C-alpha positions as CSV (number, residue, x, y, z in Angstrom):
1,M,114.0,72.9,98.3
2,A,114.0,76.6,97.8
3,H,112.3,77.9,94.6
4,P,114.4,80.0,92.2
5,L,111.9,82.9,92.5
6,H,112.7,83.3,96.1
7,D,116.1,84.7,95.3
8,I,114.6,87.6,93.4
9,A,113.4,91.0,94.7
10,I,111.7,94.0,93.2
11,V,113.7,97.1,94.3
12,G,112.2,99.8,92.2
13,A,108.6,100.7,91.4
14,Y,107.4,103.9,89.8
15,H,104.2,105.3,88.2
16,T,104.2,108.3,85.9
17,R,101.4,110.8,86.0
18,Q,98.1,109.2,84.8
19,A,95.4,111.1,83.0
20,R,92.7,110.8,80.4
21,K,95.1,112.6,78.0
22,L,98.6,113.6,78.8
23,D,100.3,116.5,77.0
24,V,103.5,114.5,76.5
25,S,105.0,112.3,73.9
26,E,105.0,108.6,74.5
27,P,108.8,108.3,74.4
28,A,109.1,111.1,77.0
29,L,106.5,109.3,79.1
30,L,108.5,106.0,78.8
31,L,111.7,107.8,79.8
32,D,110.0,109.2,82.9
33,A,109.0,105.6,83.8
34,I,112.6,104.5,83.4
35,R,114.1,107.4,85.3
36,G,111.6,107.1,88.1
37,S,112.2,103.3,88.5
38,L,115.9,103.9,88.7
39,A,115.5,106.6,91.3
40,S,113.1,104.3,93.3
41,A,115.7,101.6,93.4
42,G,118.6,104.0,94.0
43,I,120.7,102.7,91.1
44,E,122.3,104.1,88.0
45,A,121.4,103.2,84.4
46,S,124.8,101.6,84.0
47,E,123.9,99.0,86.5
48,I,121.0,97.7,84.4
49,D,122.0,94.6,82.4
50,G,118.5,93.3,81.5
51,V,115.7,95.2,79.7
52,N,112.1,94.7,78.8
53,V,110.8,98.1,77.7
54,S,107.9,98.8,75.3
55,S,105.3,101.4,74.3
56,W,102.0,101.2,72.6
57,V,102.0,103.8,69.8
58,W,105.7,104.5,69.1
59,R,106.5,100.8,69.4
60,V,109.7,101.5,71.3
61,N,111.5,98.2,71.7
62,C,114.0,96.7,74.1
63,R,117.1,97.3,71.9
64,E,116.2,100.9,71.5
65,A,116.0,101.2,75.3
66,V,119.4,99.5,75.7
67,Q,120.8,102.4,73.6
68,W,119.0,104.9,75.9
69,L,120.8,103.3,78.8
70,G,124.2,103.7,77.3
71,G,124.5,100.8,74.9
72,H,126.3,98.4,77.2
73,P,125.5,94.6,76.7
74,C,122.1,93.6,78.1
75,W,119.7,90.7,78.2
76,T,116.4,91.6,76.6
77,G,113.0,90.2,77.3
78,N,110.0,89.4,75.1
79,G,107.2,89.0,77.7
80,S,104.2,91.3,77.6
81,P,104.7,94.0,80.3
82,G,103.1,92.7,83.5
83,I,103.3,89.5,85.4
84,E,104.5,87.5,82.3
85,A,107.4,89.9,82.0
86,V,108.2,89.7,85.7
87,L,108.4,86.0,85.7
88,E,110.5,86.0,82.5
89,A,112.9,88.5,84.0
90,A,113.1,86.5,87.2
91,S,114.0,83.4,85.3
92,A,116.7,85.3,83.5
93,I,118.2,86.5,86.8
94,A,117.9,83.0,88.3
95,T,119.8,81.5,85.4
96,G,122.5,84.1,85.3
97,Q,121.5,85.9,82.1
98,A,121.2,89.2,84.0
99,E,121.5,90.5,87.5
100,T,119.4,93.7,87.4
101,V,116.4,94.0,85.0
102,L,114.3,97.0,84.1
103,I,110.7,96.5,82.9
104,A,108.8,99.6,81.8
105,A,105.9,100.4,79.6
106,A,103.9,103.5,78.6
107,Q,101.0,104.5,76.4
108,A,100.0,108.0,75.1
109,G,98.2,109.1,72.0
110,E,96.4,105.9,71.1
111,Y,92.8,106.8,71.9
112,T,91.9,109.6,69.4
113,D,88.6,108.4,68.0
114,H,86.3,109.1,70.8
115,S,83.2,108.2,68.8
116,A,84.2,104.5,69.2
117,T,85.6,102.3,71.9
118,V,89.4,102.2,72.3
119,S,91.3,100.2,69.7
120,W,92.1,97.3,72.0
121,T,88.4,96.7,72.6
122,R,87.7,96.2,68.9
123,P,89.0,92.9,67.7
124,S,89.6,92.8,63.9
125,S,89.1,89.0,63.5
126,E,86.6,88.2,60.8
127,F,85.0,85.6,63.1
128,V,84.0,88.2,65.7
129,E,84.0,91.7,64.0
130,C,80.8,91.1,62.0
131,W,78.9,90.2,65.1
132,G,79.8,93.3,67.0
133,L,81.7,91.4,69.7
134,Y,83.9,93.6,71.8
135,T,85.8,93.3,75.1
136,A,82.9,94.4,77.4
137,A,80.5,91.9,75.7
138,E,83.1,89.0,76.0
139,F,83.5,89.5,79.7
140,A,79.8,90.0,80.0
141,L,79.2,86.5,78.6
142,I,81.1,85.0,81.5
143,A,79.4,87.2,84.1
144,R,75.9,86.5,82.8
145,R,76.5,82.7,82.9
146,H,77.7,82.9,86.5
147,M,74.6,84.9,87.4
148,H,72.4,82.2,85.8
149,L,74.2,79.3,87.5
150,Y,74.6,80.7,90.9
151,G,72.1,83.5,91.2
152,T,74.8,86.2,91.5
153,P,72.9,89.5,91.8
154,P,73.8,92.7,89.9
155,E,74.1,94.3,93.4
156,A,77.2,92.2,94.0
157,L,78.9,93.6,90.8
158,A,77.9,97.1,91.9
159,E,79.5,96.6,95.3
160,V,82.8,95.6,93.6
161,A,82.8,98.6,91.3
162,A,81.9,101.0,94.1
163,A,84.5,99.6,96.4
164,I,87.3,100.0,93.9
165,R,86.1,103.3,92.6
166,S,86.0,104.7,96.1
167,N,89.7,103.9,96.5
168,G,90.4,105.8,93.3
169,A,88.3,108.7,94.5
170,R,90.7,109.1,97.5
171,N,93.9,108.7,95.5
172,P,95.3,112.0,94.3
173,E,97.3,110.1,91.6
174,A,94.1,108.5,90.1
175,V,92.5,109.7,87.0
176,M,89.1,109.6,88.7
177,V,90.2,111.3,92.0
178,G,87.3,112.9,93.8
179,R,84.7,110.8,91.9
180,E,83.1,108.9,94.8
181,V,80.7,106.2,93.6
182,T,78.0,104.2,95.4
183,P,76.5,100.8,94.4
184,E,73.4,102.7,93.6
185,D,75.3,105.0,91.2
186,V,76.7,101.9,89.5
187,L,73.2,100.4,88.9
188,A,71.8,103.7,87.7
189,S,74.5,104.2,85.1
190,R,73.7,103.3,81.5
191,M,73.9,99.7,80.3
192,V,76.9,98.8,78.2
193,A,76.8,95.1,77.8
194,D,74.4,93.2,80.0
195,P,75.0,92.9,83.0
196,F,77.7,95.6,82.9
197,H,76.6,99.2,83.5
198,L,79.0,102.0,82.5
199,L,80.5,102.1,86.0
200,D,81.1,98.4,86.0
201,C,83.6,99.0,83.2
202,C,87.2,100.2,83.4
203,I,88.3,103.6,82.1
204,N,90.7,104.4,79.4
205,S,93.7,106.7,80.0
206,E,97.3,107.4,79.4
207,G,100.3,106.7,81.6
208,G,103.3,104.6,82.3
209,A,105.0,102.4,84.9
210,G,108.3,100.7,85.6
211,I,109.9,98.2,88.0
212,I,113.4,96.9,88.6
213,L,114.2,93.4,89.7
214,T,117.5,92.0,91.0
215,T,118.9,89.3,93.2
216,R,118.1,89.1,96.9
217,E,121.8,89.5,97.6
218,R,122.1,92.6,95.5
219,A,119.0,94.0,97.0
220,R,120.6,94.0,100.5
221,D,123.2,96.6,99.3
222,L,120.6,99.1,97.9
223,D,119.1,102.0,99.8
224,C,115.5,100.9,99.3
225,E,113.0,98.5,100.7
226,P,113.0,95.3,98.6
227,I,109.8,93.4,98.0
228,F,110.3,89.7,97.4
229,L,108.8,87.3,94.8
230,L,107.1,84.5,96.6
231,G,105.4,82.6,93.8
232,G,103.8,83.1,90.4
233,G,102.1,81.4,87.5
234,T,100.6,82.0,84.0
235,D,97.6,80.4,82.4
236,R,96.9,80.7,78.6
237,Q,93.8,79.1,77.0
238,G,93.9,80.8,73.5
239,M,94.2,84.1,71.7
240,S,92.4,87.0,73.4
241,Y,89.4,88.4,71.6
242,T,89.3,86.0,68.7
243,S,86.7,83.7,70.0
244,A,83.9,84.1,72.5
245,P,84.7,82.8,76.0
246,I,82.6,79.9,77.4
247,W,82.2,79.5,81.1
248,D,82.7,75.7,81.1
249,L,86.0,76.1,79.4
250,H,87.3,79.5,80.6
251,G,85.4,80.3,83.8
252,R,88.3,79.1,86.1
253,V,91.2,80.4,84.1
254,G,93.9,81.4,86.5
255,A,93.1,78.6,89.1
256,R,96.1,76.6,88.0
257,A,98.4,79.7,88.0
258,A,97.2,80.6,91.5
259,G,97.6,77.1,92.8
260,R,101.2,77.0,91.6
261,A,101.9,80.4,93.0
262,F,100.6,79.5,96.5
263,E,102.4,76.2,96.4
264,Q,105.7,77.9,95.5
265,A,105.2,80.4,98.3
266,G,104.1,77.8,100.9
267,L,101.1,80.0,101.6
268,G,97.3,79.9,101.1
269,P,94.6,82.5,100.3
270,S,94.2,83.2,104.0
271,D,97.7,84.5,104.2
272,V,97.1,87.3,101.7
273,D,96.7,90.8,103.2
274,V,95.9,92.8,100.0
275,A,94.7,91.8,96.5
276,E,95.8,94.0,93.6
277,L,93.5,92.0,91.3
278,Y,92.9,92.8,87.6
279,D,89.6,94.7,87.4
280,P,88.7,95.4,83.7
281,F,85.0,94.7,84.7
282,S,83.5,94.4,88.2
283,F,82.5,90.7,87.9
284,E,86.1,89.7,87.1
285,I,87.0,90.3,90.8
286,I,84.3,87.9,91.9
287,R,85.5,85.3,89.4
288,Q,89.1,85.6,90.4
289,L,88.3,85.3,94.1
290,E,86.6,82.0,93.4
291,A,89.2,80.7,91.0
292,F,92.1,81.6,93.3
293,G,90.6,79.8,96.2
294,F,89.5,82.7,98.4
295,C,86.0,81.2,98.4
296,K,84.2,78.3,96.7
297,E,82.7,78.6,93.2
298,G,79.4,80.4,93.3
299,E,80.1,82.0,96.7
300,G,81.9,85.1,95.4
301,A,78.9,87.4,95.7
302,D,78.6,86.6,99.4
303,F,82.4,86.8,99.9
304,I,82.6,90.4,98.8
305,G,79.7,91.5,101.0
306,D,79.9,93.4,104.3
307,G,82.8,95.5,103.1
308,R,85.2,92.6,103.0
309,I,87.1,94.0,99.9
310,R,87.0,97.6,100.9
311,M,89.7,99.5,102.8
312,G,89.4,98.3,106.4
313,G,88.0,95.0,105.3
314,E,89.5,91.6,105.5
315,L,90.9,91.6,101.9
316,P,91.1,95.1,100.3
317,V,91.1,94.9,96.5
318,A,92.7,97.3,93.9
319,T,93.7,99.7,96.6
320,N,94.9,102.5,94.3
321,G,91.7,102.5,92.4
322,G,92.5,99.9,89.8
323,L,91.5,99.9,86.2
324,L,88.1,101.2,87.1
325,S,89.4,104.4,88.6
326,Y,93.2,104.8,88.8
327,S,94.3,104.1,85.2
328,H,94.0,101.8,82.2
329,A,96.9,102.9,80.0
330,G,97.6,100.4,77.1
331,L,99.7,97.5,78.4
332,A,101.3,99.6,81.2
333,Q,98.2,98.9,83.3
334,M,99.2,95.3,83.6
335,L,102.6,96.2,84.9
336,Q,100.8,98.7,87.3
337,K,99.2,95.7,89.1
338,V,102.7,94.5,90.1
339,S,104.1,98.0,90.8
340,G,100.9,98.9,92.6
341,A,101.3,95.9,94.9
342,V,105.0,96.8,95.6
343,R,104.0,100.4,96.4
344,Q,101.3,99.2,98.7
345,L,103.6,96.9,100.6
346,R,106.2,99.7,100.8
347,G,103.6,102.1,102.3
348,E,103.8,104.5,99.4
349,L,100.1,105.1,99.0
350,P,98.1,107.7,100.9
351,D,97.5,106.7,104.6
352,E,93.8,106.1,104.0
353,L,94.7,103.7,101.2
354,T,97.5,101.9,103.0
355,V,96.6,98.5,104.5
356,P,98.1,98.4,108.0
357,D,100.8,95.8,108.5
358,A,100.3,94.2,105.1
359,S,103.1,91.7,104.4
360,V,101.7,89.6,101.5
361,A,100.1,90.8,98.4
362,I,98.6,89.0,95.4
363,A,98.5,90.6,91.9
364,S,96.8,89.4,88.8
365,N,96.6,90.1,85.0
366,G,93.9,89.2,82.5
367,G,90.7,87.3,83.0
368,A,88.2,84.9,81.5
369,G,87.1,87.2,78.7
370,A,90.7,87.4,77.5
371,L,91.4,83.7,77.8
372,F,94.4,84.2,80.1
373,C,95.1,84.9,83.7
374,D,98.5,85.4,85.5
375,V,99.1,85.5,89.2
376,L,102.0,86.8,91.3
377,L,102.6,86.7,95.1
378,L,104.8,89.3,96.7
379,G,106.0,89.7,100.3
380,K,107.8,92.1,102.5
381,E,109.9,89.2,103.7
382,P,111.5,86.5,101.5
383,A,110.0,83.0,101.4
């Protein structure tokens, strides 16, 4: 029996300019994401009848965006921009609540206090704030436990960081374009939260992104290359950044979501050509590869060796430079994992960052330190 997701396609995908600091207001950036997505799909604003649009600082909401699009009746979504919102929108389309849904997000102007880490890395819960717990430290707890259990060496984390940052160095759209990094550079950078050095950690930046989903039937009539939803799943194990993650409880978050996504698609990890995995910290890639079934638990360090996750390798990861080098803009960066996978499958990245003949991509959001992990499978051909 066909899965409802298989009738849904992504027909538009667009990224605004990304930078450490953009000289543009957040609403203007969000409008750029919306207009670019419409142009990518080749459709007019009047054809949108579903909206999930948000911004970080101005708190633009879906109903405001509906007014921007002309004020005609629309379904509106509540999912956080990213895979969660994609699956919510796909469900709305599959059940006839909407036919063509716009998802867009942007962030500009949030990070102003450069004497401290960005706001989303500073949890305000009274149970963690007094101990100095912050995002890097929470993800570090998971990484250090894995290193203790399986002997995962810091050199493996450095290889992940260098591989992804090398992609960003070759991407003219990346914040860190031209910043080539070697594993030795990663290990030589200052320690942030053991075992994470500075270059193991994602950047902070400003930017936006948008995508448009519609039915497979409607996609056939558009002058664009549709990318089809093959499978997806979400895993939640609690509130992010309110309690410290524990390996035995949270170390395999996302395994259930990945299993369901592969089952829906009728595929397995060996069928994936490119992995736009969520990379807030280098170790999270190793963890996800294990949790998603690309290798066994404890074998991630060996799996990423010999250039396997680099361009030209068996499973290129975060091909546009990821959160480590391309951009980490509020919540828009989660949506960029989906739109980045679409752009990769469409061949819209520079030639040296395009995976030849890639037909199936996996994208993910979240990780063990955040107590959630979402997975999405996309394909050039429908399931």
